[in-house]
C-alpha positions as CSV (number, residue, x, y, z in Angstrom):
1,M,0.0,0.0,0.0
2,G,1.3,3.4,-0.9
3,T,2.5,6.0,1.6
4,D,-0.4,8.3,0.7
5,A,-3.0,5.7,1.8
6,T,-5.5,6.9,4.5
7,P,-5.5,5.3,7.9
8,I,-8.9,3.6,7.1
9,E,-7.4,2.2,3.9
10,V,-4.4,0.9,5.8
11,L,-6.6,-0.6,8.5
12,R,-8.9,-2.2,5.9
13,A,-5.9,-3.9,4.2
14,E,-4.4,-5.1,7.5
15,L,-7.6,-6.2,9.3
16,T,-9.7,-7.8,6.6
17,G,-11.2,-11.0,8.0
18,T,-10.9,-9.9,11.6
19,S,-13.7,-9.1,14.1
20,V,-13.2,-5.3,13.8
21,I,-13.5,-5.0,10.1
22,G,-17.0,-3.5,10.6
23,S,-15.7,-0.8,12.9
24,L,-12.9,0.7,10.9
25,E,-14.0,4.3,11.1
26,A,-14.4,4.2,14.9
27,L,-11.0,2.4,15.2
28,A,-9.3,4.9,13.0
29,A,-10.7,7.8,15.0
30,T,-9.7,6.2,18.3
31,L,-6.2,5.5,17.1
32,D,-5.9,9.1,15.8
33,R,-6.8,10.4,19.3
34,E,-4.2,8.1,20.9
35,L,-1.6,9.2,18.4
36,A,-2.3,12.8,19.3
37,V,-1.6,11.9,22.9
38,A,1.6,10.2,21.8
39,R,2.7,13.3,19.9
40,E,2.0,15.4,23.0
41,T,4.1,13.0,25.1
42,W,7.1,12.6,22.8
43,G,6.8,15.3,20.1
44,V,6.0,15.0,16.4
45,F,8.3,12.5,14.7
46,P,8.8,12.7,10.9
47,V,7.6,9.2,10.1
48,D,5.7,7.4,7.4
49,E,2.1,7.7,8.7
50,A,0.8,4.7,6.7
51,A,3.7,2.6,7.9
52,L,3.0,3.7,11.4
53,V,-0.7,2.7,11.2
54,T,0.4,-0.7,9.7
55,F,2.8,-1.1,12.6
56,L,-0.1,-0.4,15.1
57,A,-2.6,-2.6,13.3
58,A,-0.3,-5.6,13.4
59,R,-0.4,-5.3,17.2
60,L,-4.1,-4.9,17.8
61,P,-5.3,-7.5,20.2
62,E,-8.6,-9.3,20.0
63,A,-11.4,-7.6,22.0
64,D,-15.2,-7.1,21.9
65,S,-15.0,-3.3,21.3
66,V,-12.8,-0.7,19.7
67,E,-12.3,1.0,23.0
68,A,-11.1,-2.3,24.6
69,I,-8.8,-3.0,21.6
70,V,-7.1,0.3,21.8
71,G,-7.3,0.4,25.6
72,R,-5.0,-2.6,25.8
73,L,-2.3,-0.9,23.7
74,R,0.3,1.6,24.9
75,V,0.1,3.7,21.7
76,P,2.5,6.4,22.9
77,D,5.2,3.8,23.6
78,L,4.5,2.1,20.3
79,Y,4.9,5.4,18.6
80,L,8.3,5.9,20.2
81,A,9.4,2.4,19.4
82,F,8.3,2.8,15.7
83,A,10.2,6.1,15.5
84,C,13.3,4.5,17.0
85,L,13.1,1.7,14.4
86,A,12.8,4.3,11.7
87,E,16.1,5.9,13.1
88,V,14.5,9.3,13.9
89,P,17.2,11.2,15.8
90,A,14.8,12.8,18.2
91,A,13.3,9.4,19.1
92,L,16.8,7.9,19.6
93,T,17.6,10.7,21.9
94,L,14.5,9.9,23.9
95,F,15.4,6.2,23.9
96,E,18.7,7.1,25.6
97,R,17.1,9.4,28.1
98,E,14.0,7.4,28.9
99,L,14.9,3.8,28.4
100,M,18.6,3.3,28.9
101,P,18.6,4.3,32.6
102,A,15.9,1.6,33.2
103,V,18.1,-0.9,31.2
104,A,21.1,-0.1,33.4
105,K,19.1,-0.6,36.6
106,A,17.9,-4.0,35.4
107,I,21.5,-5.1,34.6
108,A,22.8,-3.8,37.9
109,R,20.4,-6.1,39.7
110,I,22.3,-9.0,38.1
111,D,25.8,-7.5,38.5
112,G,26.3,-3.9,39.6
113,T,30.0,-3.6,38.6
114,P,30.3,-0.5,36.3
115,V,32.1,-2.4,33.5
116,F,29.5,-5.2,33.4
117,V,26.6,-2.6,33.3
118,D,28.3,-0.6,30.6
119,D,29.1,-3.6,28.4
120,V,25.7,-5.3,28.7
121,S,24.0,-1.9,28.2
122,A,25.9,-1.6,24.9
123,A,24.9,-5.1,23.8
124,V,21.2,-4.4,24.8
125,R,21.2,-1.1,22.8
126,V,22.4,-3.0,19.7
127,K,19.9,-5.8,20.3
128,L,17.0,-3.4,20.7
129,L,17.8,-1.0,17.8
130,V,19.9,-3.0,15.3
131,G,19.6,-6.7,15.9
132,G,22.4,-9.0,14.7
133,G,23.0,-11.5,12.0
134,D,19.6,-12.8,10.9
135,R,17.9,-11.4,14.0
136,P,15.8,-8.2,13.5
137,P,15.8,-5.4,16.1
138,A,14.2,-6.6,19.3
139,L,12.0,-3.5,19.4
140,R,10.0,-5.1,16.5
141,A,8.8,-7.7,19.0
142,Y,7.3,-5.1,21.3
143,L,3.5,-5.5,21.1
144,G,2.5,-2.5,23.3
145,N,0.9,-4.6,26.0
146,G,3.0,-3.1,28.7
147,P,5.4,-0.2,29.2
148,L,8.2,0.0,26.7
149,A,10.7,0.5,29.6
150,S,9.6,-2.8,31.1
151,F,10.1,-4.5,27.7
152,A,13.6,-3.1,27.5
153,Q,14.3,-4.2,31.0
154,V,13.3,-7.8,30.2
155,V,15.6,-7.8,27.2
156,A,18.4,-6.4,29.4
157,T,17.8,-8.9,32.2
158,R,17.9,-11.9,29.8
159,E,21.2,-10.5,28.2
160,A,22.8,-10.0,31.7
161,L,21.7,-13.4,33.0
162,G,22.9,-15.1,29.8
163,R,26.3,-13.5,30.2
164,K,26.6,-14.5,33.8
165,R,25.6,-18.1,33.1
166,K,28.1,-18.3,30.3
167,K,30.9,-17.1,32.6
168,N,29.9,-19.6,35.3
169,K,29.8,-22.5,32.9
170,E,33.2,-21.7,31.3
171,D,36.5,-22.1,32.9
172,P,37.8,-18.9,34.4
173,V,39.4,-16.7,31.8
174,D,43.1,-16.0,32.3
175,R,42.9,-12.2,31.8
176,D,46.7,-11.9,31.7
177,S,46.8,-14.3,28.7
178,L,44.8,-11.7,26.8
179,L,47.4,-9.1,27.8
180,Q,50.6,-10.9,26.7
181,L,52.6,-8.7,24.4
182,P,51.3,-9.6,21.0
183,I,54.6,-9.8,19.2
184,E,55.9,-12.3,16.8
185,D,59.2,-12.8,15.0
186,L,61.4,-11.1,17.6
187,D,65.1,-11.6,17.7
188,P,66.3,-13.4,20.8
189,E,67.5,-10.2,22.6
190,L,64.2,-8.4,22.1
191,D,62.3,-11.6,23.0
192,E,64.1,-11.7,26.3
193,I,63.2,-8.1,27.0
194,R,59.6,-8.8,26.1
195,K,59.4,-11.4,28.8
196,Q,60.8,-9.0,31.3
197,V,58.5,-6.1,30.5
198,E,55.3,-8.0,30.0
199,P,54.0,-7.3,33.5
200,T,54.5,-3.6,32.9
201,F,52.7,-3.9,29.6
202,Q,49.7,-5.6,31.3
203,R,49.4,-2.9,33.9
204,A,49.9,-0.1,31.4
205,F,47.3,-1.5,29.0
206,R,44.7,-2.0,31.7
207,E,45.2,1.5,33.0
208,A,45.0,3.0,29.5
209,L,41.8,1.2,28.7
210,A,40.3,2.1,32.1
211,A,41.1,5.7,31.5
212,L,38.8,6.0,28.5
213,E,35.5,7.8,29.0
214,P,32.5,5.4,29.2
215,R,31.2,6.6,25.8
216,D,34.5,6.0,24.1
217,R,34.8,2.5,25.6
218,T,31.2,1.7,24.5
219,V,31.8,3.0,21.0
220,L,35.0,1.0,20.6
221,R,33.2,-2.2,21.8
222,L,30.3,-1.6,19.3
223,Y,32.7,-0.9,16.4
224,L,35.5,-3.4,17.0
225,V,33.6,-6.3,18.7
226,E,29.9,-6.1,17.8
227,G,30.7,-5.0,14.2
228,V,28.2,-2.1,14.3
229,G,29.0,0.4,11.5
230,S,29.8,4.0,12.2
231,A,26.6,5.2,10.5
232,T,24.5,3.1,12.8
233,I,26.4,4.2,15.9
234,G,26.0,7.7,14.7
235,T,22.3,7.2,14.6
236,M,22.2,5.8,18.1
237,Y,24.1,8.8,19.4
238,G,22.5,11.4,17.2
239,V,25.8,12.4,15.4
240,H,27.2,12.1,11.9
241,R,29.2,8.9,11.1
242,A,32.3,11.0,10.5
243,T,32.1,12.0,14.2
244,V,31.9,8.3,15.2
245,A,34.9,7.6,13.0
246,R,36.8,10.3,14.8
247,W,35.7,8.9,18.2
248,V,36.9,5.4,17.3
249,S,40.2,6.8,16.0
250,D,40.8,9.0,19.0
251,A,39.8,6.3,21.5
252,R,42.1,3.7,19.8
253,E,45.0,6.1,19.8
254,A,44.3,7.1,23.4
255,V,44.7,3.4,24.5
256,F,47.8,2.9,22.4
257,A,49.4,6.2,23.4
258,G,48.5,5.7,27.1
259,T,50.1,2.2,27.0
260,R,53.3,3.6,25.5
261,K,53.4,6.5,27.9
262,R,53.0,4.3,31.0
263,M,55.5,1.8,29.8
264,M,58.1,4.4,29.0
265,K,57.7,5.9,32.4
266,D,58.1,2.6,34.2
267,L,60.8,0.9,32.1
268,D,64.5,1.6,32.1
269,L,65.2,0.9,28.4
270,G,67.3,2.8,25.9
271,S,65.3,4.8,23.5
272,A,66.3,2.8,20.5
273,T,65.4,-0.5,22.2
274,F,62.1,0.8,23.4
275,A,61.3,2.2,20.0
276,S,62.0,-1.1,18.4
277,L,59.9,-3.0,20.9
278,M,57.0,-0.7,20.7
279,G,57.1,-0.7,16.9
280,K,56.5,-4.4,17.0
281,V,53.8,-4.0,19.6
282,A,51.9,-1.4,17.5
283,T,51.5,-3.8,14.6
284,Q,49.4,-6.2,16.6
285,L,48.0,-4.3,19.6
286,E,44.7,-3.9,17.8
287,V,44.1,-7.6,18.2
288,T,44.7,-7.4,21.9
289,L,42.3,-4.4,22.2
290,T,39.5,-6.2,20.3
291,S,40.0,-9.4,22.3
292,F,40.0,-7.6,25.6
293,L,36.9,-5.6,24.8
294,D,35.2,-8.9,23.7
295,E,35.8,-10.4,27.1
296,G,33.7,-7.6,28.6
297,T,36.4,-6.4,30.9
């Protein structure tokens, strides 16, 4: 159906054969009133109105009356969910402000450590708005039967519990093994130095990664681990993809530079030896960064 179709035409196409087909005018009028409330609540989003009505019609429950049908739907929350799926920047800003704090609270009930909350929040954000692989965005499964915030919290709780169960089932991860200096093909002298400085590298890398702002760490994880493109991340944060590319570049360089700075401060090596060692490190440090972020640490 074309985008210029009227709400009644959309409803007729979607609801043919259902019990409400004889009450389309009343249903359209009731939905229109509910959408007016939604726009007063969230603001007017630039969305395809016919697609919005189709989205709502697909979620109409069975009931004996039009009032009962619409009364069971949280139309304002469905309106926000639809606009988020349409990647409307204003809606995504509201998503961050209204839903993500509730998501963080749900995650914190499972594990309140800041790193766990930040990492699972990032995963839930992707799951709700983007999906993954063959999975559509989880927001498409929201039927409007309860608050959108509660739906998001359910998704967050499942994700958090899944991660905790996975950690409990697996053997404990040797974090230091992720932080071994990722250097190959060293000459014997440099290889001996590598063994001596590895504890310093581990500490320096951890400190440099921890020094990142939460947003930069989240963006790095989304980009390097989850494989979310810069355009999609930009939509999530309401910025241009070029801005995201700069965030990723700056955050990556901050970790690398921070590691180098801390190592140089703590190690007593000649400048030529240090430069040679760090030149080898720089070629493979990206792998270490991605692996470490993937562990959710």
